[in-house]
N, C-alpha and C positions, 0 to 999 in steps of 0.2 A: 287122308292126306293127299296133298297134290303130286302127282306122279312128276318126274324129272323132265319128260317129254312132252308134257301136257300144256298147252296154251293157257294162259290167266288173262283174264279181262275184268277190268272194273266197268261198270256201266252205271254212270252218275245221273240220276234223274230216273224216278219211276213212275211217269206217266205213260200213256199208251205207246209212246215212241220206245221209252226206256224198258218197260217190261216184256213187249213184243222182240225188241233187240236182245236182251237177256235170255229169253227163253229160245230164241233162235240159235244164239250161240251156245247154249248149254246143251241141246240137242244135238249138237256136232262134237260133244265131249271136249268142249272147252271149258276149263275152271272159271266160272262166272260168280262175281260179286256184285249185287244189286245196290246201289247206296241211293239214299233220299234223305232230304232234310225233315220230312215229316213222315213218310210211307207212301205206299202206292196208292196212286189215284187221289191225290191231295190238292191237285192244281186244275188246270183248265180241262182236264180229261174227266174229271167228275161232273160238271155242271152244263156240257153242250147238248145239242139237239139230238145227238145220237145218229146222224146221217152218215152212211158209207156212199159218197157220190163218185162212183168209178166212172172214167172218162172225162174228167172235168178239164176245161180248158180256158176259162174265163179269170184272168187277172182281176184284181180289185181296181187298178188304175187303167180308165178307159179314156179315150179322146174326149176331151171338152169335160170330163167329170168336174174337174176343178171349178167350173162355173158354178156349179150346183151348191158348194160348199157354204158360201154365206146363207143361202135359204134353209139350209139344213142346220145350221147353228142358229138361227133365228127361230126355227119352229120348236116350240118348247114340247112336241112329241116326235119331234126328228129323230132320225138314226144316228146323228152324231152330235157329241158334246167335247168341247176342250175347255178344261179348267184353265182360266187366264193366268193363274199362277204357275202354270206348267208350259205355257205357250211358247217362251223363249227356248224350252229345251226340245220341244217336238218341232219346232219350226224347220230346222235344217231336214228332218225326216219328211216332213209334208213338201218340202221344195223338191226332194228327191222323188217321192210319190208322184208329183205332178208331172215330173219329167218322164216317169215311166208311163205317162198316158200317151206318149207320143205313138203315132200310127207304127213305125218299125218297131219300137219296142215292146209294144203291145203283142204283136205278131211273134217276137222273140220269147217274151214271156209265156204265151198262150201254147208256143211249141213244147217249150220246156216242162209246163205244167203238165201238157197232154202225155208227155214221155213217160211221166211219174204215174199218173192215173189211170194208165191203159191196162195194168196188170192188177188192178186193185181187188177185183172179184177173185181172182185165183188165189192172190196172196192171202186176203182175210179167209178164204176156204181154207187154205192150208193151216193157218193159224187157230182157227175154229176148231178144226178136227184135233189138232196137237193139243189144245186147251180144254176140250171137252165142252164148248160154249154155243154149239150150234144152236140149241133151243133158246138162246137169248138174240139170235139175229133173224129178222124175217125179210122176204123179198116183196116189199111193198113200193119202192120208187120214191121220188122226191119231187114234189109238186109245188110250183109259184102260182099264186091266184091273183087277179087284178080285177078291181071293181070299176074301172073306167077304161075308156078306149085309149084316152091320152096315156094312161099309164103302161097299157100294153103296148102301144106304139113306140114309146121310149124304150123298149126292151130291143128294138130291132137290130142296133149295133151288137148287142149281146147274142141274139140269136144267130145274127150272120157269122160271128167268130166262131161261136159252136159248131155252125155248119162247116165253116172252112178247115176246122180242126177234127172234124169227124166225131165231134160228141153228138151221141143219138138222143133226140126229143121228140115230141110230139105236142103240137099244138092243139088245145082243147077249146070247145066252145061252151057257153054256159050250159047247154044240155049235157055235154060229156061231163062236166063237173057235178052235175046233180047226178048223173049216173054212177061216176066214180066214189064221190062223197057225198051220199044224201043228207049227212047232217051238217053239212057246210051251208052258210048263209047263202040264199039266192041272189044276193048283190053282186056276186062275182060273175063277171062277163067273159072272161079269157084265162086261160090257163097254160103253162109250160110243164110238161111233165117226163122226167127223165125215170122211165119205167124199171131200167136196169139196176137203180140205186139200190141199196139195202139200209136196213134201220136196226139199230141196238135198242132193245126193250129196256135195258138199264145198263148205261154206260159204266157206272161204278162196279156192278158186279161183272161185267165184261173185264175189265182191267183188273180186279181183284181174282178172277177166274184164271187169266193169263199168270199172274203173279204167283197163284197156288200151284199152278201147272209147273211153273220154273223151280219153285221149291221141292216139288216132287220129283222132278228130274235131277235133284242134287245142288240146286243153286242155293246160295246164302243172300239174305237181306239184311242189310247194315242202315240203321238210321244215324246219320251223320250229315251234318251242314259243311259241305266242302268249299274251303275258302281259297285254296291255292292248289295249282298243279305244277310238278316238278317232273323232268324226264333226265335221263343220262343213258351212258352205254347198258346200265343194269336193268333200265325198265323205267317204268312210270310210278310216281307216287302222289297220292291225294291226300292233303292236308286238311282235316277236318275238325268238328267240335270234339271227336272220340279219339284223334290221335291220327296216325298216319297209316294209310293202307297201300300195299305194294301189289304191282302186277306187270305183265309183259306189255299190255296194251290198254288204252283207255277209251271209252266212247262218253262224250259230252253230249246230253240231251236233257238239259235243265230248263228247257222252255223259255220262257221270258226272263228267267234268271241267269242265262247262258252269258250274257255280254261281257260281263266283268272276267269271267274264266276265260273266255275266249281271247280277251285282250291281254292276259297274261301271257298268252300263247303268240301273241305278236299278230293278232288278227283284230283290225278295227272296223267293226261291223255294225252298220245303222240298225241294231234291234232294238225295237221299242214294244211296247205292249199296248194291244187294243183290249181295253178292260170291257169285258162283256158280263150282263147280269142276265138272272134267270129269276121266275117266279113259279112255283108249283102249286096247281089247282087239284082238287078231286077228281078221279076218274068220271067221265061222262057216261052215264047209264044208257042213255037214250041216244041213238043215232050218233054213237061216237066215230070220230074220224079214224082212218085207219093207217095213217103214214104222217111223216113231218111235212107241215104245210106253211109256206111263205106267204104272208100277205105282203105282196109287192110293194104296193104304194107307201107302207108303214114299215117295212124292213123288219119285221118280227117274225118268229116261228112258232107254231104250235106243234108241239109232238106227244103223241098219246103214249107215254110210258107205262110199264107195268105198274108204277106206284102212283100213277096220277097224269095230269096233263102239265107238261112243262112249257112254259113261254119263254124263250131267249130273245133277247132284245138289245139294242143299242151298242155303239162303239163310242167308248169314252176315252180320251188321252188325259191321264192324269198321272202316269207313272205306277211305280210299284208300292210306293209308301203312303200315298193318299188313303184316307177312310172312304168306304163305300157311301154312295148318295144314291138311295134307293128310291128317291122321289120320282125321278124321270121315269124309271120302269113300271112304277105304280100307276103312272098316267097312261100307259098303255092297255090298262084293263078294260076299259070301254070299248076299245077297238079289239080287244080278244073276244069279248062277249059279242060284239057286233060281227065278228067273223064266223063264232061258233055258237048259236044261240042257246044250246044246251048246256053251254059252260056254267060251271058253279064257280062264280068268283071268289071262292073263298081261299084266302092265302095260306097255303100249307107250309112255304118254305121259300126264302129269299136269298140269293146267293150273289157273289161278284166272284168271277175268274179274269185270269190273264192271258190273251192270246198272244203268243210270240212272233211278232210281225216284221217284216221286211219290205221296204218300198216297192220291189218289183213281185211281191206275192209269192216268191219262190223260197224253199228252205235252203239253208245250207247242210250239205251233206257232203263230205270228204275230209281229207287230212288237215291237221293243223299246218299253217305255213312253216311252223319250226321243227315239228317232228312227225314223222307219219306213222308212230306209234300212238298218237292222239288223234282220234278221230271225232268230227263235229257232226252232231245230227239234230238239229233245232231250228226253229223258225218258220214252223209249218202253218202258222196264222189259222185261218178258218178250216185248214184240210188235216189238222192233226190227227182226228180220229180216222178219217179215211186213209191216211198215208202211214201209219203207225207200221202195219207189217210189211208194206213194201219198203219203208225206210230200214226196217230191220234186214230185210234179205239184203238190200245193198250195202249195209255195213257188215253184214256177214261174209259177202265178197270181198271187201275191202280187207278185214281182219285175216282172212284166208290167203290173200294175195292172188286173188283170182281176176281174170279181166272184166271189168264191170259189164253187167248186162245193160246198163243205161249210161251213156256217155255223161260223166259227172262235171265236165266243166261248167255249165250253166250255173251249177249250185256250189261252186268254190267259195272258200272263205274270203278269198282276197279280191272278189269281182267287182267290189266297190271302191278299190284303190285307185 
């Protein structure tokens, strides 16, 4: 039974942000109920590339990037797809995204992103120890490779931005790449290596491990599809498919599904989903790669996970309801084989996930405009796995009324108003 002087918190959403937040709160003697419509790790946290890229500072929208969009859309193996039936809905988001590519906005967004990622390593270490998942995390680094001089030279603005914001990286030659990854194809001439990055051998096991640690600490997990959130002087109520849940505070971290619930709290947030696909291949037995590797010109990742090699690929704008279209990701198989000659191109699994994305590449972290007892923590786009424990620490500070260790105004809910 909850003690009368013990705080209670509902955490809505059980992806990496939700389970990390639930465990962080529960460890501070807060009575926490974790709520999800399906269960832990049912969304984007399941199918990602497993990279924990500390110190990241590069937003998605960079100066002049909009000029490359037509070419991406016309390339049948390009990194971007927009379903034309969805174009009228995503057009306002794309306009905002293009505006975020102005130099001043890029510098602002890079500074704000770097402020979050600078403590990623220590935040993940604390969480890994608390959840006893250290064996699932390796110190391998994050590697991007390019097979042409032109492809690598196109990263100059990217590299300059990282340099200005203190993101550590090494530029590798073709010989360096062969020494680092002997199994990688010899076609690659250049590489960008962030050697301090870490890698999750099995993201699903990691998230379930954190959820198990949360339960072992006394937390409760409830399956319910939350449709409404209300608050008054007596606390917060979440109304879902299994009835009503009550607590002193609530944390909303339902990823790409957060927009509707945020709007009910008076926050008009341009949240959409970058739909991402993955394919699983068998483990490479001879000369396997040791870390996630991005094929720079083709914008996909090969990640050597414990259950096989995962290829993550594509950004598709089609909303949350459209059925998957796996044809485009399957077209990338020849390039994966070209990248890693030892790859056995037998399809073990295919999957679609939904990255919750905002035009400025920054998440929403902070109180609801209407009630400080409702805290938003969503919109982490490609950095959800990286920033899960860091977001949890910031939410813990908000729940406890402490001064935030990171100024949260760049991530406020009403910044787009």
